[in-house]
C-alpha positions as a printed Julia matrix, in Angstrom:
72×3 Matrix{Float64}:
  -0.23    6.2    15.91
   3.21    5.77   15.21
   3.67    3.58   12.82
   5.9     3.5    10.0
   4.27    0.22    7.82
   1.35   -1.9     8.25
   1.96   -5.29    7.34
  -0.76   -7.71    5.65
  -0.69  -11.25    5.33
  -3.24  -13.11    3.4
  -3.43  -16.39    1.44
  -1.97  -16.81   -2.06
  -5.29  -17.45   -3.66
  -6.46  -14.22   -2.12
  -6.57  -12.73   -6.15
 -10.0   -11.19   -5.6
  -8.84   -8.69   -2.9
  -5.21   -8.08   -4.2
  -6.53   -5.31   -6.59
  -7.8    -3.67   -3.49
  -4.75   -4.04   -1.2
  -2.8    -2.43   -4.03
  -5.04    0.3    -4.45
  -5.09    0.85   -0.64
  -1.22    1.1    -1.21
  -0.3    -2.12   -0.35
   2.85   -3.95   -2.13
   3.9    -7.48   -2.02
   6.97   -8.26    0.21
   9.97   -9.49   -1.4
  10.77  -13.12   -1.68
   6.91  -13.6     0.21
   3.8   -15.36   -1.1
   1.62  -13.77    1.21
   2.81  -10.78    2.92
   1.8    -7.26    1.51
   3.53   -3.65    3.11
   2.07   -0.22    2.71
   4.25    2.48    3.76
   1.63    4.9     3.67
   2.18    5.39    7.77
   5.96    6.63    7.01
   5.08    9.11    4.26
   2.39   10.53    5.56
   4.93   11.35    8.54
   7.46   13.04    5.92
   7.08   17.24    6.69
   7.25   17.5     2.76
   4.66   15.13    2.23
   2.22   16.62    4.98
   2.14   19.9     2.46
   0.98   18.1    -0.13
  -1.41   15.61    1.41
  -3.08   18.49    3.2
  -4.16   19.29   -0.44
  -4.49   16.12   -1.87
  -6.46   12.63   -0.68
  -3.63   10.31   -0.67
  -5.89    7.35   -1.59
  -7.09    9.22   -4.5
  -3.67    9.65   -5.83
  -2.54    5.96   -5.4
  -2.18    4.72   -9.09
  -1.43    1.0    -8.67
  -1.51   -1.78  -10.86
  -4.77   -3.63  -10.73
  -3.31   -6.93  -11.98
  -3.71   -9.18   -8.9
  -0.35  -10.52   -9.4
   3.43   -9.29   -8.13
   3.56   -6.43  -10.58
   3.31   -2.68   -8.85
């Protein structure tokens, strides 16, 4: 796809979906209340990461804080 980042715009009261977004690799954009970024496309394009993810499912490797707040 040639993407380096995915952006997700949501609403601040969408607390039930925040843990899912985090599990999928999204993190809160600094200074934004409703924007989340996901850098997995850029990470998956790195040659050193391709060797690792050829053997591992990236989604099962994500360890996110399930707290819907801004924590990592």
